[in-house]
C-alpha positions in Angstrom: 0.0 0.0 -0.2 1.3 3.5 -0.9 1.9 5.6 2.2 3.4 9.0 2.8 5.2 7.8 5.8 6.4 4.4 7.3 6.3 4.3 10.9 9.4 2.7 12.9 8.9 0.2 15.5 7.6 1.3 18.9 10.5 -0.6 20.7 13.5 -2.7 20.0 12.2 -5.3 22.4 8.6 -5.3 20.8 9.0 -6.3 17.0 5.8 -5.7 15.1 4.2 -3.3 17.5 4.4 0.5 16.2 3.3 3.8 17.7 0.6 5.9 16.4 1.4 9.4 14.9 0.2 12.7 14.6 -0.4 14.5 11.2 2.5 16.1 9.7 2.0 18.4 6.5 5.5 17.6 5.4 5.0 14.0 5.7 8.6 13.3 7.8 7.2 12.5 11.0 3.7 11.3 10.3 1.0 11.1 7.6 0.3 13.9 5.5 -3.4 15.5 5.8 -3.9 13.9 1.9 -3.1 10.8 3.1 -5.3 10.4 6.0 -8.2 11.8 3.7 -7.7 9.0 1.4 -8.2 6.3 4.0 -4.4 5.1 3.5 -4.4 5.5 7.4 -6.4 4.7 10.3 -7.5 6.6 13.3 -6.3 5.0 16.4 -7.6 7.8 18.9 -8.1 11.4 18.3 -5.2 13.2 16.7 -3.4 9.7 15.9 -2.9 7.5 13.0 -1.5 4.3 11.9 -1.4 2.7 8.2 -4.4 1.1 7.3 -3.0 -2.1 6.4 -1.2 -2.8 9.8 -3.8 -4.9 11.5 -4.7 -4.4 15.0 -4.3 -8.2 16.2 -1.7 -8.3 18.8 -2.9 -7.3 22.1 0.2 -5.2 22.7 -0.4 -3.1 19.3 -3.7 -2.3 21.2 -2.2 -1.1 24.6 0.7 1.3 22.5 -2.3 2.8 20.8 -4.3 3.6 23.7 -1.3 4.9 25.5 -0.6 7.5 23.1 -3.2 9.5 24.7 -1.8 9.4 28.1 -0.8 12.7 29.8 2.5 13.6 31.0 1.7 12.0 34.6 0.0 8.5 34.1 0.2 4.9 32.8 -1.4 2.0 31.3 -3.0 -0.4 34.1 -4.8 -3.6 34.5 -5.2 -6.4 32.2 -2.9 -4.1 29.5 -0.1 -3.5 32.1 0.3 -7.0 33.1 0.2 -8.1 29.6 3.2 -5.7 28.7 4.8 -7.1 31.8 4.5 -10.5 30.2 1.4 -12.1 31.8 0.2 -13.5 28.5 -3.0 -15.0 29.9 -4.2 -11.2 29.7 -5.4 -10.9 26.3 -8.0 -8.1 26.8 -11.2 -10.4 26.1 -9.6 -11.1 22.6 -10.2 -7.3 21.9 -13.4 -6.8 23.8 -12.2 -5.0 26.8 -10.8 -1.4 26.9 -7.4 -0.5 27.7 -7.4 1.1 31.1 -5.4 4.2 31.8 -4.4 5.4 35.3 -4.4 9.4 35.1 -4.6 10.7 38.7 -5.3 14.2 38.6 -5.0 14.7 34.9 -7.8 14.9 32.3 -8.1 12.6 29.4 -11.4 12.0 27.1 -12.8 8.7 27.1 -12.6 7.1 23.5 -13.4 3.8 21.9 -11.2 1.2 23.3 -9.8 3.7 26.2 -11.0 4.0 29.6 -9.3 6.7 31.8 -9.3 6.3 35.4 -9.0 9.3 37.8 -8.2 7.4 41.1 -5.4 8.6 43.2 -2.4 7.4 41.7 0.9 7.6 43.7 4.3 8.3 41.9 5.8 4.9 43.4 3.3 3.1 41.7 4.4 4.3 38.1 7.3 2.6 36.3 8.3 2.3 32.5 9.1 -0.8 30.6 10.4 -0.9 26.8 9.3 2.5 26.3 6.0 2.2 27.8 4.7 3.8 31.1 2.6 1.4 33.2 1.5 1.2 36.8 3.4 -1.4 38.8 2.4 -5.2 38.7 0.8 -5.1 42.2 -1.3 -2.0 41.5 -2.3 -3.4 38.2 -3.6 -6.4 39.7 -5.3 -5.0 42.5 -7.2 -2.5 40.0 -8.0 -5.7 37.8 -9.4 -7.5 40.7 -11.4 -4.6 42.1 -13.3 -4.2 38.8 -13.7 -7.9 37.9 -17.1 -8.8 37.0 -17.5 -11.1 39.7 -15.4 -12.4 42.5 -14.7 -15.8 41.0 -13.0 -13.5 38.1 -11.0 -11.6 40.6 -9.5 -14.8 42.1 -8.6 -15.8 38.3 -7.1 -12.4 37.8 -4.6 -12.9 40.9 -3.9 -16.3 40.3 -2.9 -15.8 36.8 -0.8 -12.8 37.5 0.7 -15.3 40.2 1.0 -17.7 37.4 3.7 -15.3 35.6 5.5 -14.7 38.7 4.6 -10.6 38.3 3.1 -10.7 41.7 2.6 -13.0 45.0 -0.4 -13.2 47.1 1.5 -11.7 50.0 2.6 -8.6 48.0 -1.2 -8.0 46.9 -2.4 -8.4 50.5 0.5 -6.0 51.7 -0.5 -3.3 48.8 -4.4 -3.9 49.5 -4.2 -2.7 53.2 -3.1 1.0 51.8 -6.5 0.9 49.7 -8.9 1.2 52.5 -12.3 2.6 51.0 -11.3 2.4 47.1 -13.8 0.9 45.0 -13.9 -2.9 44.8 -11.7 -3.4 47.9 -14.2 -5.6 49.8 -14.0 -7.7 46.4 -10.5 -7.6 46.4 -9.8 -8.8 50.1 -12.4 -11.9 49.4 -10.4 -12.6 46.4 -7.5 -13.0 48.4 -8.9 -15.2 50.8 -9.8 -17.7 48.0 -6.4 -17.8 45.8 -3.5 -20.0 45.4 0.0 -19.1 43.7 0.2 -23.0 41.7 -2.9 -22.6 39.2 -2.1 -23.1 35.7 -5.2 -21.7 33.9 -8.3 -19.9 34.5 -10.2 -22.8 34.3 -8.4 -24.8 36.8 -9.0 -21.8 39.2 -12.7 -21.9 38.5 -12.7 -25.5 38.9 -11.2 -24.9 42.2 -13.8 -22.3 43.2 -16.8 -24.7 42.2 -15.0 -27.5 44.4 -14.8 -25.2 47.3 -18.2 -22.7 46.8 -20.4 -25.2 45.1 -19.5 -28.6 46.2 -18.7 -27.6 49.7 -15.8 -29.9 49.6 -12.3 -29.3 51.5 -9.7 -26.9 49.8 -7.7 -28.9 47.3 -4.2 -28.2 46.8 -3.1 -27.1 43.1 -1.0 -29.0 40.9 1.2 -30.8 43.3 3.1 -33.6 42.1 2.0 -37.1 43.1 4.9 -40.0 43.8 4.6 -43.7 44.3 5.8 -45.1 47.4 9.4 -45.7 45.6 9.7 -42.0 44.8 8.6 -42.2 41.0 6.7 -39.3 39.9 3.0 -40.5 38.8 1.7 -37.3 37.6 0.7 -33.8 38.8 -3.3 -33.6 38.9 -4.9 -30.0 38.6 -6.3 -30.4 41.9 -5.9 -32.7 44.8 -7.7 -33.3 48.3 -4.6 -35.1 49.9 -7.1 -36.4 53.1 -9.8 -38.0 51.0 -7.5 -39.0 48.0 -9.5 -37.0 45.3 -8.4 -35.5 42.6 -9.8 -33.0 39.8 -8.8 -32.5 36.2 -9.9 -29.6 33.9 -10.0 -30.9 30.1 -10.0 -28.5 27.8 -9.6 -28.2 24.1 -6.1 -29.3 24.2 -6.9 -32.5 25.9 -9.3 -33.3 23.1 -6.6 -33.6 20.4 -6.0 -37.4 19.4 -2.2 -37.2 20.6 -3.3 -36.3 24.1 -6.2 -38.0 24.7 -4.9 -41.4 25.2 -1.8 -40.3 27.6 -4.7 -38.7 29.4 -6.6 -41.8 29.9 -3.4 -43.9 30.7 -2.9 -41.2 33.5 -6.6 -41.6 35.1 -5.8 -45.5 35.3 -2.5 -44.8 36.8 -3.9 -42.6 39.4 -6.8 -45.0 40.3 -4.4 -47.9 40.5 -2.8 -46.2 43.4 -5.9 -45.4 45.3 -6.8 -42.0 43.9 -10.4 -41.3 42.7 -10.7 -38.2 40.3 -13.7 -36.0 38.6 -13.1 -34.3 35.3 -14.4 -30.8 34.5 -14.9 -30.0 30.8 -15.9 -26.6 29.1 -19.6 -27.2 29.2 -19.7 -27.4 33.1 -18.4 -23.7 33.3 -22.2 -22.9 32.1 -23.8 -25.2 34.5 -21.3 -26.9 37.3 -24.0 -29.1 38.6 -22.8 -32.2 36.6 -19.0 -31.6 37.6 -20.4 -31.2 41.0 -22.3 -34.7 40.8 -18.9 -36.3 39.4 -16.9 -34.5 42.3 -18.9 -36.0 45.1 -19.1 -39.7 43.0 -15.2 -39.3 43.6 -15.4 -38.5 47.0 -18.0 -41.6 47.6 -15.7 -43.9 45.9 -12.8 -42.9 47.9 -14.2 -43.4 51.1 -15.2 -47.1 50.0 -11.7 -48.1 49.0 -10.3 -51.0 51.2 -7.5 -50.2 53.7 -4.1 -50.5 52.2 -5.3 -49.2 48.6 -3.4 -45.7 49.1 -0.2 -46.2 47.5 0.8 -42.9 46.6 2.6 -39.8 48.5 3.1 -36.1 48.1 6.6 -36.6 49.9 9.0 -35.7 46.9 12.5 -37.6 46.5 15.4 -35.4 47.9 16.2 -34.3 44.3 12.9 -32.6 43.6 12.8 -29.1 43.2 9.5 -27.3 44.2 8.0 -24.7 41.7 4.6 -24.4 43.7 5.0 -21.0 44.9 5.9 -17.8 43.4 9.1 -17.3 45.6 10.0 -21.0 44.7 9.7 -20.2 40.9 11.5 -16.3 41.4 14.5 -18.2 43.0 15.1 -20.9 40.2 18.1 -20.0 37.8 19.9 -20.9 35.1 19.0 -24.3 33.6 16.3 -25.1 36.6 14.2 -22.4 34.7 13.3 -25.3 32.3 11.1 -26.9 35.0 8.5 -24.4 33.9 8.5 -25.4 30.5 5.4 -27.8 30.9 3.2 -25.1 32.1 3.7 -23.1 28.8 1.4 -25.7 26.9 -1.6 -24.2 28.6 -0.8 -20.5 28.0 -3.8 -18.8 26.4 -6.7 -16.4 26.8 -7.7 -15.4 30.2 -11.3 -16.3 29.2 -9.9 -19.8 29.4 
């Protein structure tokens, strides 16, 4: 496509992301008025443009376009800041969610896809990463939790931020103490009481909340490795009640492909052979969790009826095992030990789950 000006990359570490430009009559620093009139450029916000053939696909591109209207004091916040920090579970609802801008006492007009927030903004809550001003990880997480549509989604926000190790539960709890009567703080505090640091996907989090809040079963552990009595790793179920010997698994679309289904079934059989009873949640259960609750309660009944001595598993790891179940443990990994987190990457995808 013919253009009067070609934009440069926003930042060397963000290839394929471009900063919006203002009109320039000479065409040296931005599109000419003629180019804009002939629709060779699209308007990203009031006064800013990008070439029309640069598709708005990546969340990072949406974020940079919204950030162009930031005043001198302020930063991108909420899901968009977490995404910029590397928390890729946060995708902005596949384009449905506005990019929120924390602007403190400044004034920015709301525009399509851009939501300015005038809540108090302390200087220490602002930082810059790869040329973009954002609010800190803990402030961004608390903001997204406070304004989440439901308590359960607020828990998802915290757990997916913790999944990427950008915040810990204790960091969020400490920051929450400073918020007092801010909007959404009761929901933030309630979500903190339910949160864990080792959930690997939004649906695992939602499944655990059904387990606790709907099925009224004891709070399960998240993604803890299970071993046989000889110290061999049998598997890592999504959820596990270690007292009852009941586990839960979420089978999303990645579990339905041909090369995954057989190993999944083999693992379920292996768990049962050592005295573990399980229940599987599927995508349809999100709309109506009653069937998963029924399956889960059935697993509890089966576990109670197992004969004495059927339990041939343990959570006690062998001496060589490296723990990765907390944010602190994962942050402490260095060098080649970081490879231990690779098995979680296959699950990474949109926050909507």
